[in-house]
Structure formats: structure tokens, C-alpha cells
BAFI-3210 file (N, C-alpha, C; in Angstrom, 3 decimals, decimal comma, padded with zeros to 6 digits):
// residues 269
n [1|2|3|4|5|6|7|8|9|10|11|12|13|14|15|16|17|18|19|20|21|22|23|24|25|26|27|28|29|30|31|32|33|34|35|36|37|38|39|40|41|42|43|44|45|46|47|48|49|50|51|52|53|54|55|56|57|58|59|60|61|62|63|64|65|66|67|68|69|70|71|72|73|74|75|76|77|78|79|80|81|82|83|84|85|86|87|88|89|90|91|92|93|94|95|96|97|98|99|100|101|102|103|104|105|106|107|108|109|110|111|112|113|114|115|116|117|118|119|120|121|122|123|124|125|126|127|128|129|130|131|132|133|134|135|136|137|138|139|140|141|142|143|144|145|146|147|148|149|150|151|152|153|154|155|156|157|158|159|160|161|162|163|164|165|166|167|168|169|170|171|172|173|174|175|176|177|178|179|180|181|182|183|184|185|186|187|188|189|190|191|192|193|194|195|196|197|198|199|200|201|202|203|204|205|206|207|208|209|210|211|212|213|214|215|216|217|218|219|220|221|222|223|224|225|226|227|228|229|230|231|232|233|234|235|236|237|238|239|240|241|242|243|244|245|246|247|248|249|250|251|252|253|254|255|256|257|258|259|260|261|262|263|264|265|266|267|268|269]
n.u [-175,478|-173,858|-174,964|-177,194|-179,226|-181,792|-181,984|-184,631|-187,184|-189,868|-193,234|-196,307|-198,761|-198,287|-195,398|-195,089|-196,407|-194,850|-192,666|-193,652|-193,521|-191,091|-189,946|-191,384|-189,907|-187,230|-186,705|-188,335|-190,561|-193,334|-195,451|-197,754|-196,997|-194,330|-193,752|-193,473|-195,807|-197,937|-198,920|-197,567|-194,970|-195,301|-196,364|-194,016|-192,395|-193,624|-193,400|-191,081|-189,409|-187,355|-187,536|-186,499|-186,230|-184,980|-184,868|-184,713|-184,858|-187,641|-188,259|-188,666|-185,843|-185,194|-184,764|-184,400|-185,223|-185,943|-186,433|-186,889|-185,251|-184,414|-181,833|-180,057|-179,768|-179,877|-180,294|-181,388|-181,205|-183,367|-182,444|-184,426|-185,020|-183,197|-183,269|-182,450|-183,394|-182,991|-182,021|-180,381|-178,066|-175,277|-173,975|-174,074|-175,872|-177,336|-175,284|-175,240|-178,164|-177,837|-175,785|-177,232|-179,361|-178,352|-177,466|-179,682|-180,640|-178,933|-179,602|-181,916|-181,228|-180,364|-178,271|-176,959|-176,967|-178,432|-178,385|-179,683|-177,096|-176,596|-174,166|-172,516|-172,163|-170,137|-170,428|-172,267|-170,957|-168,699|-169,502|-170,235|-168,964|-166,444|-166,560|-168,469|-167,560|-168,573|-169,627|-169,654|-170,683|-172,969|-174,891|-176,895|-179,202|-181,113|-183,313|-185,450|-186,993|-188,437|-188,276|-189,921|-188,770|-186,857|-184,649|-182,895|-183,836|-184,785|-182,971|-181,419|-182,237|-179,598|-177,724|-175,430|-175,265|-175,395|-173,141|-173,312|-172,307|-172,709|-171,333|-168,920|-167,144|-164,749|-162,381|-159,894|-158,818|-157,086|-154,506|-153,922|-151,184|-150,440|-151,947|-154,070|-153,641|-153,435|-153,012|-154,553|-156,428|-159,717|-161,258|-161,248|-161,149|-161,258|-160,957|-163,354|-165,371|-165,279|-163,930|-165,089|-165,095|-165,178|-166,635|-164,692|-163,363|-163,489|-162,278|-161,940|-160,219|-158,545|-156,799|-155,828|-154,572|-155,972|-158,086|-159,100|-162,669|-163,368|-165,543|-167,674|-167,043|-168,783|-171,609|-174,019|-173,615|-172,530|-174,695|-176,493|-175,129|-174,905|-176,929|-176,473|-173,905|-173,593|-175,057|-173,982|-171,437|-172,993|-173,597|-171,562|-169,886|-171,695|-171,128|-168,389|-169,046|-170,507|-168,883|-167,100|-167,539|-169,326|-167,164|-165,731|-164,619|-164,894|-166,830|-164,700|-163,575|-163,850|-161,526|-160,816|-158,964|-157,188|-159,426|-160,187|-160,414|-162,431|-162,454|-163,839|-162,388|-161,375|-161,052|-159,618|-161,952]
n.v [-010,409|-007,546|-006,833|-005,011|-007,039|-009,419|-012,160|-014,371|-016,899|-018,207|-016,912|-015,831|-015,975|-014,124|-014,240|-016,854|-016,310|-014,561|-015,931|-017,654|-016,019|-014,800|-016,961|-017,201|-014,971|-015,424|-018,044|-017,347|-019,227|-020,540|-022,701|-023,658|-026,130|-026,203|-024,778|-024,446|-024,883|-022,477|-023,782|-026,481|-025,300|-023,443|-025,869|-027,971|-026,459|-026,899|-029,212|-030,151|-029,500|-026,588|-023,241|-020,387|-016,696|-013,944|-010,837|-006,687|-004,180|-004,655|-006,091|-009,205|-010,568|-012,762|-016,294|-019,557|-023,468|-026,279|-029,878|-032,033|-035,395|-038,526|-040,325|-043,071|-044,183|-042,262|-038,916|-035,855|-032,786|-032,220|-029,730|-028,101|-025,522|-022,506|-018,638|-015,724|-012,385|-010,670|-007,887|-008,085|-010,153|-011,384|-010,466|-012,022|-012,997|-015,445|-017,104|-016,726|-017,217|-019,977|-020,499|-020,102|-022,361|-024,072|-023,653|-023,761|-026,469|-028,368|-027,481|-029,040|-031,559|-032,294|-034,642|-034,464|-031,594|-031,764|-031,364|-030,532|-029,331|-027,493|-028,802|-028,358|-025,379|-022,959|-021,117|-021,551|-024,288|-023,477|-021,920|-023,934|-026,115|-024,824|-022,601|-023,382|-025,727|-028,510|-031,712|-033,835|-036,954|-038,494|-038,613|-037,855|-038,045|-036,010|-035,167|-033,934|-033,312|-031,813|-028,367|-025,212|-023,396|-020,706|-020,348|-022,954|-023,468|-025,923|-027,704|-031,269|-032,075|-033,046|-033,028|-032,793|-034,042|-031,818|-032,535|-031,592|-032,161|-032,403|-032,490|-029,953|-031,487|-030,212|-030,580|-029,554|-027,567|-028,448|-026,089|-025,924|-025,511|-025,571|-025,682|-028,313|-031,412|-034,085|-037,671|-036,443|-034,768|-035,476|-034,787|-033,463|-030,274|-027,121|-023,866|-022,524|-020,288|-016,812|-016,696|-019,107|-022,380|-025,073|-028,771|-031,887|-034,813|-037,337|-039,398|-042,078|-043,629|-043,196|-043,087|-041,761|-040,210|-038,051|-036,469|-034,101|-032,416|-030,549|-027,958|-025,455|-021,937|-019,943|-020,911|-020,242|-018,125|-019,466|-021,157|-019,717|-018,796|-020,813|-023,659|-026,262|-026,634|-026,215|-028,659|-030,688|-030,359|-031,413|-033,587|-035,042|-034,345|-035,833|-038,781|-038,815|-038,025|-039,853|-042,073|-042,122|-041,480|-043,627|-045,665|-045,103|-042,557|-039,115|-035,640|-033,229|-030,557|-027,366|-026,089|-022,425|-021,337|-018,828|-017,356|-018,126|-020,650|-024,045|-026,411|-028,968|-031,109|-033,884|-036,878|-039,385|-041,315]
n.w [-102,257|-104,444|-106,520|-106,853|-107,508|-106,203|-105,138|-104,684|-103,364|-104,729|-104,453|-105,261|-107,703|-109,493|-110,004|-110,593|-113,060|-114,264|-114,910|-117,182|-119,022|-119,412|-120,456|-122,866|-123,845|-124,003|-125,101|-127,463|-128,253|-130,072|-129,552|-126,849|-125,936|-125,220|-123,029|-119,938|-117,797|-115,465|-113,485|-113,066|-112,366|-109,527|-108,732|-108,255|-106,632|-104,288|-103,564|-103,186|-105,517|-106,702|-107,612|-108,581|-108,149|-110,160|-108,730|-109,548|-108,411|-108,058|-110,138|-112,074|-113,707|-114,072|-113,691|-112,498|-112,686|-110,911|-110,728|-107,884|-107,696|-108,348|-109,511|-111,230|-108,422|-106,264|-105,145|-106,571|-107,817|-110,903|-112,922|-114,731|-116,558|-117,008|-117,148|-118,478|-118,842|-121,968|-122,361|-119,308|-119,702|-119,403|-116,972|-114,750|-113,674|-114,135|-113,204|-110,465|-110,012|-110,196|-108,295|-105,856|-106,600|-106,363|-103,375|-102,307|-103,222|-101,932|-099,078|-098,757|-099,377|-101,481|-103,918|-105,557|-108,714|-111,724|-115,454|-119,063|-121,841|-124,348|-126,859|-128,542|-128,153|-127,187|-125,206|-122,843|-122,721|-121,380|-118,965|-117,952|-117,412|-116,622|-114,912|-113,122|-112,680|-113,232|-114,225|-117,303|-118,072|-119,832|-122,980|-124,757|-127,485|-129,589|-127,495|-126,639|-129,203|-132,629|-131,470|-130,827|-130,734|-132,197|-131,703|-131,058|-133,950|-135,672|-135,651|-134,161|-131,053|-129,571|-126,558|-124,323|-120,141|-117,907|-114,943|-111,133|-108,456|-105,330|-102,265|-103,937|-106,347|-106,546|-108,478|-110,755|-112,965|-115,776|-117,344|-120,785|-122,701|-125,332|-129,106|-129,177|-131,101|-133,348|-132,142|-129,871|-129,917|-131,408|-133,659|-136,944|-138,375|-140,639|-142,022|-143,408|-144,275|-143,673|-141,452|-140,070|-139,030|-140,688|-139,839|-140,709|-140,232|-138,373|-135,365|-133,618|-132,547|-130,721|-127,724|-125,470|-121,929|-121,848|-124,164|-126,741|-128,185|-131,136|-131,163|-132,722|-132,413|-132,083|-132,961|-133,252|-134,958|-136,873|-137,745|-139,394|-141,177|-142,730|-142,261|-142,924|-142,409|-139,663|-139,251|-139,853|-137,583|-135,976|-135,848|-136,228|-134,109|-132,373|-132,836|-132,149|-129,729|-128,086|-128,532|-127,068|-124,355|-124,160|-123,186|-121,634|-120,781|-119,522|-120,192|-119,324|-118,740|-120,363|-123,110|-124,359|-126,787|-127,819|-128,215|-130,714|-131,090|-129,726|-127,708|-125,944|-123,311|-123,134|-120,493|-118,842|-117,165]
ca.u [-174,568|-173,309|-175,148|-178,495|-179,832|-182,406|-182,422|-185,566|-188,184|-191,147|-194,532|-196,970|-199,327|-197,791|-194,557|-195,106|-196,830|-193,362|-191,749|-194,054|-193,329|-189,919|-189,882|-191,378|-189,506|-186,047|-186,788|-189,630|-191,684|-194,819|-196,368|-197,315|-196,498|-192,698|-193,305|-193,297|-197,152|-197,488|-199,317|-196,598|-193,953|-196,164|-196,880|-192,698|-191,845|-194,596|-192,766|-189,729|-188,333|-186,410|-188,431|-186,162|-186,275|-184,144|-185,045|-184,105|-186,165|-189,162|-188,736|-188,197|-185,372|-184,727|-184,865|-184,219|-186,464|-185,538|-187,330|-186,626|-186,089|-183,634|-180,802|-178,961|-180,172|-178,344|-181,685|-180,902|-182,735|-183,368|-182,707|-184,931|-184,848|-182,459|-183,279|-182,117|-183,964|-181,566|-181,295|-179,549|-177,659|-173,724|-174,014|-173,450|-177,418|-177,377|-174,083|-175,824|-178,770|-176,973|-175,202|-178,902|-179,491|-177,296|-177,874|-180,799|-180,804|-178,366|-180,250|-183,411|-181,014|-179,674|-176,301|-176,101|-177,772|-178,277|-179,193|-178,778|-177,010|-175,834|-172,546|-171,859|-172,652|-169,536|-170,218|-172,384|-169,586|-167,231|-169,991|-170,708|-167,658|-165,074|-166,918|-169,474|-167,108|-169,543|-168,738|-170,479|-171,003|-173,455|-174,999|-178,696|-179,636|-182,139|-183,536|-186,185|-187,273|-187,966|-189,119|-190,528|-188,124|-185,752|-182,955|-182,918|-183,555|-184,989|-181,901|-181,599|-181,699|-178,651|-177,726|-174,792|-175,757|-174,268|-173,631|-172,758|-172,079|-172,850|-170,875|-168,256|-166,014|-163,106|-162,139|-158,346|-158,837|-155,943|-153,558|-152,633|-150,419|-150,293|-152,571|-154,275|-153,233|-154,046|-153,947|-155,022|-157,552|-160,264|-161,866|-160,488|-161,725|-160,811|-161,328|-164,482|-165,312|-165,207|-163,068|-165,580|-164,495|-166,283|-165,482|-164,240|-163,372|-163,611|-161,494|-162,715|-159,532|-157,519|-156,777|-155,068|-155,468|-157,326|-158,607|-159,970|-163,229|-163,469|-166,663|-167,541|-166,684|-169,905|-172,435|-174,924|-173,292|-172,028|-175,884|-177,100|-174,339|-175,740|-177,715|-175,799|-172,581|-173,716|-175,747|-172,807|-171,056|-173,889|-173,635|-170,280|-169,543|-171,858|-170,857|-167,472|-168,901|-171,159|-168,262|-165,682|-168,082|-169,388|-165,755|-165,296|-164,090|-165,971|-166,523|-163,770|-163,500|-163,190|-160,437|-161,020|-157,803|-157,154|-160,125|-159,924|-160,651|-162,863|-162,701|-164,055|-161,368|-162,243|-160,942|-160,228|-162,113]
ca.v [-009,762|-006,163|-006,378|-004,771|-008,231|-010,185|-014,195|-015,370|-018,109|-017,014|-016,984|-015,220|-016,430|-012,976|-014,224|-017,785|-016,105|-013,885|-017,273|-018,336|-014,835|-014,704|-018,127|-016,721|-013,731|-015,874|-018,771|-017,489|-020,580|-020,271|-023,745|-024,083|-027,487|-026,114|-024,330|-025,053|-023,781|-021,724|-024,643|-027,148|-024,573|-023,699|-027,414|-028,431|-025,858|-027,321|-030,702|-030,438|-028,612|-025,290|-022,255|-019,048|-015,703|-012,707|-009,763|-005,820|-002,840|-005,441|-006,693|-010,294|-010,502|-014,345|-017,286|-020,961|-024,277|-027,472|-030,865|-033,217|-036,859|-040,061|-041,266|-044,139|-044,710|-041,226|-038,312|-034,525|-031,881|-031,743|-027,954|-027,905|-023,765|-020,892|-018,213|-014,384|-011,203|-010,285|-007,107|-008,422|-010,950|-011,226|-009,416|-012,620|-013,229|-016,739|-017,384|-016,448|-018,158|-021,161|-020,945|-019,909|-022,911|-025,004|-023,621|-024,530|-027,846|-028,886|-027,956|-030,516|-033,228|-033,459|-035,130|-033,069|-030,985|-031,856|-030,248|-030,808|-028,096|-027,846|-029,710|-027,154|-023,735|-023,176|-020,448|-022,775|-025,361|-023,240|-021,536|-025,296|-027,189|-024,383|-022,062|-023,747|-027,005|-029,442|-033,046|-034,650|-038,103|-038,868|-037,782|-037,475|-037,657|-035,222|-035,715|-032,778|-033,602|-030,515|-027,576|-024,073|-022,192|-020,050|-020,338|-024,483|-023,655|-026,798|-028,686|-032,409|-031,681|-033,338|-032,481|-033,196|-033,480|-031,392|-032,988|-030,851|-032,680|-031,851|-031,026|-029,794|-032,393|-030,087|-030,716|-028,417|-027,275|-028,433|-025,353|-026,616|-024,479|-025,917|-025,985|-029,565|-032,321|-035,533|-037,974|-036,704|-034,237|-036,296|-034,065|-032,540|-029,255|-026,346|-022,984|-022,849|-018,810|-016,182|-017,295|-019,792|-023,918|-026,423|-030,275|-033,267|-035,806|-037,309|-040,212|-042,772|-044,778|-042,541|-044,041|-041,154|-040,371|-036,537|-036,117|-032,633|-032,335|-029,701|-026,827|-023,925|-021,173|-019,438|-022,385|-018,860|-017,174|-020,254|-021,171|-018,760|-018,940|-022,378|-024,553|-027,580|-026,796|-026,486|-029,656|-031,681|-030,158|-031,979|-035,563|-035,931|-034,494|-036,715|-040,032|-038,809|-038,220|-040,980|-043,381|-041,920|-041,959|-045,090|-046,302|-044,246|-041,146|-038,072|-034,941|-032,787|-029,214|-026,907|-024,886|-022,101|-021,264|-017,631|-016,945|-018,638|-022,043|-024,361|-027,621|-029,832|-031,672|-035,314|-036,893|-040,773|-041,546]
ca.w [-103,624|-104,456|-107,681|-106,798|-107,455|-105,476|-105,549|-103,612|-103,982|-105,563|-103,722|-105,797|-108,880|-110,573|-110,096|-111,527|-114,461|-114,905|-115,020|-118,342|-119,697|-119,583|-121,479|-124,228|-124,324|-123,948|-126,070|-128,577|-128,155|-130,300|-129,141|-125,592|-125,021|-125,234|-122,260|-118,917|-117,328|-114,067|-111,998|-112,717|-111,444|-108,085|-107,101|-108,256|-105,447|-103,349|-103,543|-103,171|-106,262|-106,350|-108,576|-107,606|-109,324|-109,467|-108,749|-109,591|-108,010|-108,005|-111,344|-112,345|-114,946|-114,520|-113,228|-112,706|-112,263|-110,853|-110,046|-107,445|-108,162|-108,368|-110,519|-110,647|-106,785|-105,211|-104,809|-106,948|-108,415|-112,220|-113,485|-116,324|-117,197|-116,504|-118,197|-118,423|-119,962|-123,247|-121,526|-118,237|-119,858|-119,060|-115,964|-114,049|-113,185|-114,454|-112,108|-109,175|-109,772|-109,825|-106,783|-105,231|-106,471|-105,234|-102,128|-101,149|-103,170|-100,657|-097,867|-099,437|-099,167|-102,848|-103,825|-107,012|-109,867|-113,103|-116,077|-120,414|-122,600|-126,433|-126,859|-129,596|-127,087|-126,288|-124,086|-121,809|-121,884|-120,778|-118,230|-117,159|-116,903|-115,561|-114,105|-112,166|-112,262|-113,866|-115,427|-117,861|-117,928|-120,361|-124,217|-125,209|-128,968|-129,754|-125,995|-126,784|-130,469|-132,797|-130,686|-131,686|-130,410|-132,856|-131,023|-131,593|-135,224|-136,319|-135,231|-133,568|-129,728|-128,980|-125,462|-122,826|-119,032|-116,830|-113,750|-110,350|-107,527|-103,913|-101,696|-104,787|-106,453|-106,364|-109,610|-111,038|-114,390|-116,630|-118,183|-121,668|-123,102|-126,791|-129,655|-129,395|-131,828|-133,040|-132,029|-128,447|-131,225|-132,367|-134,368|-137,791|-138,893|-141,707|-142,683|-145,038|-144,740|-142,948|-140,004|-139,351|-139,557|-140,854|-139,556|-141,762|-139,892|-136,792|-135,113|-132,641|-132,003|-129,933|-126,071|-124,578|-120,894|-122,608|-126,044|-127,417|-129,249|-131,145|-131,525|-133,301|-131,525|-132,671|-133,514|-133,760|-136,300|-138,078|-138,403|-139,367|-142,397|-143,290|-141,074|-142,862|-141,581|-138,146|-138,784|-139,789|-136,584|-134,833|-136,382|-136,422|-133,314|-132,094|-133,149|-131,055|-127,638|-127,640|-128,449|-125,999|-123,054|-123,312|-123,781|-119,895|-120,704|-119,054|-120,255|-117,994|-118,708|-121,839|-123,113|-125,313|-127,464|-128,094|-128,682|-132,178|-131,051|-128,513|-127,523|-124,790|-122,751|-122,054|-119,494|-119,044|-116,209]
c.u [-175,098|-173,879|-176,453|-179,886|-180,400|-182,550|-183,362|-186,115|-189,599|-192,427|-195,736|-197,539|-198,617|-196,301|-193,859|-195,278|-195,148|-192,801|-192,256|-193,784|-192,141|-189,205|-189,935|-190,550|-187,794|-185,808|-187,628|-190,063|-192,879|-196,053|-196,120|-197,146|-194,841|-192,551|-193,716|-194,652|-196,966|-197,570|-198,054|-195,494|-194,411|-196,612|-195,441|-192,231|-192,937|-193,876|-191,971|-188,932|-187,587|-187,215|-187,297|-186,258|-185,046|-184,388|-184,233|-184,783|-187,336|-189,146|-187,802|-187,088|-184,409|-185,297|-184,983|-184,946|-186,077|-186,518|-186,456|-186,993|-184,652|-182,997|-179,635|-179,180|-179,565|-180,121|-180,599|-181,961|-182,096|-183,357|-182,702|-184,948|-183,821|-182,550|-182,882|-182,697|-182,729|-181,445|-180,083|-178,506|-176,133|-173,120|-173,990|-174,827|-177,720|-176,609|-175,058|-176,956|-179,000|-176,658|-176,469|-179,555|-179,247|-177,643|-178,615|-181,371|-179,799|-179,074|-181,199|-182,667|-180,633|-178,112|-175,980|-176,915|-177,294|-178,949|-178,628|-178,220|-176,521|-174,648|-171,970|-172,222|-171,326|-169,743|-170,590|-171,664|-168,687|-167,822|-170,297|-169,721|-166,580|-165,825|-167,894|-168,611|-167,647|-168,493|-169,787|-170,173|-171,919|-174,290|-176,275|-178,823|-181,141|-183,546|-184,917|-186,702|-187,060|-188,792|-189,491|-189,638|-187,017|-184,692|-182,262|-183,033|-183,993|-184,193|-182,565|-181,210|-181,033|-178,364|-176,240|-175,682|-174,763|-174,629|-173,120|-173,038|-171,931|-172,687|-169,991|-166,979|-164,349|-162,083|-160,842|-158,716|-157,685|-155,541|-153,165|-152,237|-149,877|-151,241|-153,142|-153,632|-153,484|-152,931|-155,024|-156,536|-158,509|-161,255|-160,679|-161,270|-160,712|-161,568|-162,247|-164,814|-166,014|-165,124|-163,873|-165,189|-165,732|-165,164|-166,034|-164,155|-163,415|-162,921|-161,867|-161,424|-158,011|-157,442|-156,162|-155,826|-156,646|-157,286|-159,516|-161,344|-163,285|-164,786|-166,255|-167,533|-167,909|-170,821|-173,530|-174,826|-173,030|-173,593|-176,400|-176,296|-175,048|-175,609|-176,996|-174,780|-172,435|-174,582|-174,389|-171,933|-171,775|-173,754|-172,248|-169,624|-170,532|-171,834|-169,565|-167,799|-169,982|-169,983|-167,124|-166,782|-168,987|-168,064|-165,151|-164,461|-165,307|-165,284|-165,547|-163,853|-163,804|-162,328|-160,737|-159,343|-157,598|-158,268|-160,872|-160,759|-161,611|-162,941|-163,211|-162,610|-161,990|-161,128|-160,840|-160,495|-161,803]
c.v [-008,501|-005,735|-005,570|-006,192|-009,285|-011,275|-014,410|-016,642|-017,420|-017,807|-016,567|-015,954|-015,716|-013,410|-015,412|-017,290|-015,536|-014,810|-017,525|-016,938|-014,359|-016,069|-017,581|-015,976|-014,476|-016,853|-018,643|-018,284|-019,560|-021,191|-024,122|-025,112|-027,186|-024,915|-024,721|-023,601|-023,027|-022,819|-025,443|-026,387|-024,208|-025,078|-027,585|-028,193|-026,085|-028,829|-030,902|-029,586|-027,671|-024,397|-020,877|-017,943|-014,957|-011,420|-007,837|-004,910|-003,684|-006,394|-008,120|-010,604|-012,461|-015,005|-018,777|-022,222|-025,303|-028,392|-031,824|-034,635|-037,209|-040,357|-042,192|-044,560|-043,217|-039,804|-036,653|-033,923|-031,508|-030,702|-028,091|-026,295|-023,218|-020,515|-016,422|-013,692|-011,154|-008,834|-006,970|-009,649|-010,702|-009,805|-010,726|-012,880|-014,641|-017,231|-017,164|-017,148|-019,847|-021,777|-021,140|-021,347|-024,576|-025,324|-024,688|-026,321|-028,833|-028,798|-028,999|-031,449|-033,847|-033,591|-034,515|-032,649|-030,974|-031,182|-030,562|-028,935|-028,520|-028,351|-028,449|-025,657|-023,673|-021,729|-020,974|-023,627|-024,586|-022,597|-022,902|-026,314|-026,389|-023,444|-022,361|-024,954|-028,226|-030,465|-033,195|-035,948|-039,165|-037,775|-037,840|-037,160|-037,155|-035,419|-034,848|-032,942|-032,016|-029,627|-026,229|-022,816|-021,568|-020,841|-021,868|-024,393|-024,739|-028,301|-030,205|-031,326|-032,016|-032,747|-033,497|-032,814|-033,352|-031,947|-032,319|-031,187|-032,644|-032,776|-030,645|-031,210|-031,732|-030,013|-029,599|-028,795|-027,129|-026,959|-026,044|-025,228|-024,453|-026,134|-027,986|-029,926|-033,260|-036,314|-037,777|-035,813|-034,879|-036,176|-032,950|-031,452|-028,332|-025,239|-022,734|-021,190|-017,844|-015,981|-018,599|-021,567|-024,504|-028,025|-031,307|-034,094|-035,866|-039,185|-041,249|-044,141|-044,606|-043,126|-043,199|-040,339|-038,557|-036,402|-035,018|-033,377|-031,361|-029,255|-025,980|-022,784|-019,720|-020,039|-021,213|-018,794|-018,560|-021,023|-020,675|-018,385|-019,551|-023,425|-026,135|-027,745|-026,932|-027,787|-031,084|-031,847|-031,845|-033,555|-035,690|-035,682|-035,580|-038,456|-039,838|-038,684|-039,670|-042,271|-043,558|-042,157|-043,197|-046,080|-046,130|-043,165|-039,997|-036,562|-033,587|-031,185|-028,316|-025,427|-024,250|-020,978|-019,939|-016,943|-017,086|-019,936|-022,632|-025,903|-028,135|-030,798|-032,700|-035,679|-038,484|-041,250|-043,234]
c.w [-103,502|-105,903|-108,143|-107,207|-106,624|-105,903|-104,411|-104,377|-104,351|-104,853|-104,322|-107,014|-110,017|-110,773|-111,349|-113,024|-114,745|-115,398|-116,776|-119,234|-120,267|-120,575|-122,649|-124,280|-125,010|-125,366|-127,361|-128,871|-128,736|-129,538|-127,375|-124,944|-125,034|-123,513|-121,122|-117,875|-115,873|-112,797|-111,863|-111,893|-110,347|-107,306|-107,282|-107,254|-104,425|-102,574|-103,830|-103,975|-105,866|-107,559|-107,511|-108,887|-109,211|-109,752|-108,913|-109,642|-108,683|-109,157|-111,706|-113,635|-115,025|-113,537|-113,416|-111,817|-112,039|-110,301|-109,282|-107,840|-107,794|-109,517|-110,205|-108,591|-106,197|-105,811|-105,491|-107,092|-110,082|-112,629|-115,147|-116,949|-116,080|-117,731|-117,707|-119,043|-120,560|-122,527|-120,090|-118,538|-119,850|-118,364|-114,829|-113,245|-112,736|-113,488|-111,051|-108,522|-109,685|-109,281|-105,878|-105,181|-105,731|-103,731|-101,408|-102,156|-102,039|-099,482|-098,044|-099,627|-100,325|-102,742|-104,887|-108,002|-110,987|-113,987|-117,789|-120,696|-123,910|-126,406|-127,784|-129,086|-126,450|-125,407|-122,544|-121,849|-121,287|-118,882|-116,749|-116,512|-116,128|-114,896|-112,446|-111,447|-112,169|-114,352|-116,036|-118,421|-119,630|-121,828|-124,507|-126,226|-128,887|-128,856|-126,298|-128,389|-131,640|-131,802|-131,509|-131,561|-131,663|-132,798|-130,955|-133,208|-135,842|-136,381|-134,232|-132,147|-128,508|-127,687|-124,435|-121,161|-118,062|-114,995|-112,625|-108,966|-106,068|-102,927|-103,529|-105,079|-106,388|-107,529|-109,980|-112,294|-114,879|-117,494|-118,859|-122,759|-124,659|-127,489|-129,285|-130,781|-132,350|-132,593|-130,485|-129,445|-132,148|-133,467|-135,296|-138,671|-139,971|-141,777|-143,187|-145,252|-143,703|-141,809|-139,287|-140,152|-139,722|-140,202|-140,576|-141,293|-137,859|-136,407|-133,832|-132,286|-131,335|-128,545|-125,443|-123,056|-121,023|-123,425|-125,925|-128,286|-129,344|-131,617|-132,256|-132,355|-131,239|-133,544|-133,768|-134,679|-137,776|-138,384|-139,459|-140,877|-143,506|-142,305|-141,542|-142,873|-140,103|-138,171|-138,941|-138,262|-135,501|-134,869|-135,829|-135,044|-132,161|-131,581|-132,006|-129,479|-127,507|-128,026|-127,240|-124,370|-122,688|-123,202|-122,799|-120,040|-120,436|-120,010|-119,124|-117,516|-120,385|-121,932|-124,457|-125,620|-128,096|-129,123|-130,131|-132,662|-130,329|-128,765|-126,035|-124,578|-122,313|-121,731|-119,072|-117,784|-115,418]
res [x|x|x|x|x|x|x|x|x|x|x|x|x|x|x|x|x|x|x|x|x|x|x|x|x|x|x|x|x|x|x|x|x|x|x|x|x|x|x|x|x|x|x|x|x|x|x|x|x|x|x|x|x|x|x|x|x|x|x|x|x|x|x|x|x|x|x|x|x|x|x|x|x|x|x|x|x|x|x|x|x|x|x|x|x|x|x|x|x|x|x|x|x|x|x|x|x|x|x|x|x|x|x|x|x|x|x|x|x|x|x|x|x|x|x|x|x|x|x|x|x|x|x|x|x|x|x|x|x|x|x|x|x|x|x|x|x|x|x|x|x|x|x|x|x|x|x|x|x|x|x|x|x|x|x|x|x|x|x|x|x|x|x|x|x|x|x|x|x|x|x|x|x|x|x|x|x|x|x|x|x|x|x|x|x|x|x|x|x|x|x|x|x|x|x|x|x|x|x|x|x|x|x|x|x|x|x|x|x|x|x|x|x|x|x|x|x|x|x|x|x|x|x|x|x|x|x|x|x|x|x|x|x|x|x|x|x|x|x|x|x|x|x|x|x|x|x|x|x|x|x|x|x|x|x|x|x|x|x|x|x|x|x|x|x|x|x|x|x]
***
């Protein structure tokens, strides 16, 4: 790496404690039950998990943490946390942590790496699906319950499961030259206020090869304006994801349309 960042496995109690401190800094947890404690981080690494830190001038600026396990008879790593301190966000540290986690997981014999991400957060969706090349086949409803993190805002913690194959699937990101329209577009939204969009209706009767699910471009901004508007996006897109994933579709990629609209691209599997 030429970024001045070193990524390596953790080895000292001080480094594992720094992971705990970063969790509090990034998520603002005030309930100790939401935090992965030092002993669990240390034991996970000893027992085949992956705990890596990103260091700049001997200061840890982020970490990634995963547990070994099996799913549907295949061995993998469950990536429970990735965090980068606020001042170093948008510097590709998260990307380099994930790539290092991938390499170590492969060395440990894993067949995949999986983790959850909020389906309403467009930046995470683009990062996971397009930049890393993951897909998603599973949608979990309120998987973590209500947490103490202000980032979650008391909302149901619905999550998509990112699936990162080892070796890589080599999927191709399709290029779209026009704005998605019904019936391929299975959500209907409208401009609400301050260029924010409100979701109105969804359709569960489409059967094209590719389908599109719209989400807010900036859900954090939307929720700050109206928690109810954000909740409606959560509940209505939940219906769409659950229905189409159960009917043979996979979440394939993510489309940013002229920086003003955001869409998941579902492909019939």
C-alpha cells in the first residue's frame, strides 16, 4: 500500500481495546451489550477468526472483525464489524481492510465472506455490490433488534446479507443508459421536500430478467428530516426484497443515476 496505512493482525491487549474504543466512537453505543468486548475479539482470532487493524504512524484508524463458521454446508467467515474513525473516512481504508480480510479468509480455507448491511444506505450498497463485487440472496428483518446507536435511530435493523465468494465470482456490472421505468422498476416514489423522495407504492407482479428497487440517495439526511418517511422506505422496500428474493431473484448490483437517484438491480437467478 502507498497510502501510509499498514494493515496487520492484532496481537496486544491494547490493540484489542482500541477496537472497543473505535466501536464507541463510530457507532456511539451507550449500551455495553451492543459492543464486541475485548475477550471475544482476542479469542475469535485465536480460534480462526480474522481481526485486522489499519494503522497510521502506529495509531489504529480502523479495524475489521469476522468469525469462522459454516452456512448451508460451506465454510466461511462472518464479518461482524468494519469501522473507520470519522477523520479517515473516504480514504479507502475500509476497502483495504476488506481486501486484507478476503486474503486472510482465503488462506484460512474459507469459501466465502458474508456480512450484513443496511439496504437503505446507498453508499454501503455501492461499495459492497459494485466495488467489492458481492451479491445478496438473503434479507433479514430486524436482525439486531433496536440498538443504542444513534446511527440506527431506533429503526428496525433490516439487513441484506452481502455474499463475497472465494474465489471471486467475476460478475460483470451491467451499464444502464436510461432511467428505470415500470414494470422493471418495482417501486414508485415522488419528490417530497428539499429534493428528498418519499416512497408511495410497490409492485409484486413483475417478472423481468432485471428489476429495480429504488432507495433514498441519502437516508441519513431523509431520516433527519422525517423519521416516518424513512420508516416507510424501510417497510415498503422490505416487502419487495422479501418477495422477489423468495421468487428466485438475487441482488446483483447498484445503480447511481446522475447522483440524484439510487436503485438496486435484481437479476433473475
